[in-house]
C-alpha positions as CSV (number, residue, x, y, z in Angstrom):
1,M,18.8,-2.8,11.1
2,W,19.7,0.9,10.7
3,I,20.2,0.4,7.0
4,T,16.7,-0.9,6.6
5,A,15.2,2.0,8.6
6,V,17.1,4.6,6.5
7,A,16.0,2.9,3.3
8,L,12.4,2.8,4.4
9,V,12.5,6.5,5.3
10,I,14.0,7.4,1.9
11,V,11.4,5.4,0.0
12,A,8.6,6.8,2.1
13,F,9.8,10.4,1.5
14,F,9.7,9.9,-2.3
15,V,6.3,8.2,-2.2
16,A,4.8,11.0,-0.2
17,N,6.5,14.0,-1.8
18,I,6.9,13.3,-5.5
19,N,4.0,13.5,-8.0
20,I,3.8,10.3,-9.9
21,S,2.1,10.3,-13.3
22,S,-0.2,7.5,-14.3
23,E,2.5,6.0,-16.5
24,M,4.6,5.6,-13.3
25,A,1.9,3.9,-11.2
26,S,3.9,0.6,-11.2
27,I,6.7,2.3,-9.4
28,S,4.3,3.6,-6.8
29,A,2.9,0.1,-6.3
30,L,6.5,-1.3,-6.0
31,F,7.3,1.3,-3.3
32,I,4.2,0.3,-1.3
33,I,5.1,-3.3,-1.5
34,I,8.7,-2.6,-0.4
35,L,7.4,-0.7,2.6
36,A,5.0,-3.6,3.5
37,I,7.6,-6.4,3.3
38,P,8.9,-5.9,6.9
39,S,5.4,-6.2,8.2
40,F,4.7,-9.3,6.1
41,I,7.9,-10.9,7.3
42,A,7.0,-10.1,11.0
43,M,3.5,-11.5,10.6
44,I,4.7,-14.7,9.1
45,I,7.4,-15.2,11.8
46,W,4.8,-14.4,14.5
47,L,1.9,-16.5,13.2
48,G,3.8,-19.1,11.2
49,W,3.6,-19.6,7.4
50,K,0.0,-20.8,7.0
51,K,-1.7,-18.4,9.4
52,G,0.6,-15.6,8.4
53,L,-0.2,-16.0,4.7
54,I,-3.9,-16.4,5.3
55,S,-3.9,-13.2,7.4
56,I,-2.0,-11.3,4.7
57,I,-4.5,-12.5,2.0
58,I,-7.5,-11.6,4.1
59,L,-6.2,-8.2,5.0
60,S,-5.3,-7.6,1.3
61,I,-8.8,-8.4,0.2
62,Y,-10.2,-6.2,2.9
63,T,-8.2,-3.2,1.9
64,L,-8.8,-3.7,-1.8
65,S,-12.6,-3.8,-1.1
66,I,-12.4,-0.6,1.0
67,E,-10.5,1.2,-1.8
68,T,-12.8,-0.1,-4.5
69,F,-15.9,1.0,-2.4
70,A,-14.3,4.5,-1.9
71,I,-13.6,4.9,-5.7
72,I,-17.1,3.7,-6.7
73,T,-19.1,5.6,-4.2
74,G,-16.9,8.6,-3.5
75,F,-17.2,8.0,0.3
76,P,-15.4,9.3,2.4
77,T,-14.3,11.8,-0.2
78,H,-16.5,13.4,-2.9
79,H,-16.7,11.8,-6.4
80,S,-15.1,14.7,-8.1
81,I,-12.0,14.6,-5.9
82,T,-11.5,10.9,-6.2
83,L,-12.2,10.8,-10.0
84,N,-10.1,13.8,-10.8
85,L,-7.1,12.2,-9.1
86,L,-7.6,9.1,-11.2
87,E,-7.6,10.9,-14.5
Protein backbone atom coordinates (compact mmCIF):
# COMPACT_ATOMS: atom_id res chain seq x y z
CA MET A 1 0.00 0.00 0.00
CA TRP A 2 2.80 2.42 0.86
CA ILE A 3 4.55 1.61 -2.40
CA THR A 4 1.46 2.65 -4.35
CA ALA A 5 1.15 5.89 -2.36
CA VAL A 6 4.81 6.78 -2.93
CA ALA A 7 4.54 5.97 -6.65
CA LEU A 8 1.45 8.15 -7.00
CA VAL A 9 3.11 11.06 -5.20
CA ILE A 10 6.16 10.84 -7.48
CA VAL A 11 4.01 10.68 -10.62
CA ALA A 12 1.84 13.57 -9.43
CA PHE A 13 4.95 15.67 -8.69
CA PHE A 14 6.26 15.24 -12.23
CA VAL A 15 2.88 15.88 -13.83
CA ALA A 16 2.48 19.13 -11.87
CA ASN A 17 6.03 20.50 -11.97
CA ILE A 18 7.56 19.63 -15.33
CA ASN A 19 6.69 21.42 -18.55
CA ILE A 20 5.58 18.91 -21.13
CA SER A 21 5.86 19.83 -24.78
CA SER A 22 3.11 18.98 -27.24
CA GLU A 23 5.21 16.09 -28.53
CA MET A 24 5.13 14.56 -25.05
CA ALA A 25 1.34 14.86 -24.58
CA SER A 26 0.92 11.09 -24.64
CA ILE A 27 3.13 10.79 -21.55
CA SER A 28 0.96 13.34 -19.75
CA ALA A 29 -2.16 11.37 -20.68
CA LEU A 30 -0.50 8.16 -19.46
CA PHE A 31 0.30 9.75 -16.08
CA ILE A 32 -3.31 10.91 -15.71
CA ILE A 33 -4.58 7.41 -16.48
CA ILE A 34 -2.12 5.88 -13.99
CA LEU A 35 -3.31 8.29 -11.30
CA ALA A 36 -6.96 7.38 -12.04
CA ILE A 37 -6.52 3.59 -11.96
CA PRO A 38 -6.90 3.23 -8.15
CA SER A 39 -10.17 5.20 -8.28
CA PHE A 40 -11.43 3.10 -11.18
CA ILE A 41 -10.62 -0.12 -9.33
CA ALA A 42 -12.33 1.13 -6.16
CA MET A 43 -15.44 2.13 -8.11
CA ILE A 44 -15.65 -1.25 -9.84
CA ILE A 45 -15.19 -3.10 -6.54
CA TRP A 46 -17.77 -0.90 -4.82
CA LEU A 47 -20.45 -0.91 -7.55
CA GLY A 48 -19.66 -4.14 -9.37
CA TRP A 49 -18.40 -4.55 -12.94
CA LYS A 50 -21.48 -3.41 -14.84
CA LYS A 51 -22.45 -0.38 -12.74
CA GLY A 52 -18.80 0.56 -12.18
CA LEU A 53 -17.92 0.58 -15.88
CA ILE A 54 -21.11 2.45 -16.78
CA SER A 55 -20.32 5.07 -14.12
CA ILE A 56 -16.75 5.45 -15.37
CA ILE A 57 -17.95 5.86 -18.97
CA ILE A 58 -20.59 8.44 -17.98
CA LEU A 59 -18.09 10.42 -15.88
CA SER A 60 -15.52 10.28 -18.70
CA ILE A 61 -18.02 11.65 -21.23
CA TYR A 62 -19.06 14.33 -18.72
CA THR A 63 -15.49 15.54 -18.12
CA LEU A 64 -14.64 15.42 -21.82
CA SER A 65 -17.67 17.56 -22.63
CA ILE A 66 -16.74 20.11 -19.95
CA GLU A 67 -13.15 20.34 -21.23
CA THR A 68 -14.34 20.66 -24.83
CA PHE A 69 -16.80 23.39 -23.84
CA ALA A 70 -14.02 25.25 -21.99
CA ILE A 71 -11.68 25.08 -24.97
CA ILE A 72 -14.31 26.17 -27.49
CA THR A 73 -15.87 28.98 -25.45
CA GLY A 74 -12.94 30.06 -23.31
CA PHE A 75 -15.12 29.81 -20.20
CA PRO A 76 -14.08 29.92 -17.33
CA THR A 77 -10.73 31.19 -18.64
CA HIS A 78 -10.27 33.69 -21.44
CA HIS A 79 -9.82 32.46 -25.04
CA SER A 80 -6.30 33.80 -25.33
CA ILE A 81 -5.13 31.96 -22.22
CA THR A 82 -6.65 28.64 -23.27
CA LEU A 83 -5.59 28.85 -26.91
CA ASN A 84 -2.05 30.01 -26.11
CA LEU A 85 -1.54 26.97 -23.92
CA LEU A 86 -2.65 24.68 -26.75
CA GLU A 87 -0.21 26.10 -29.28
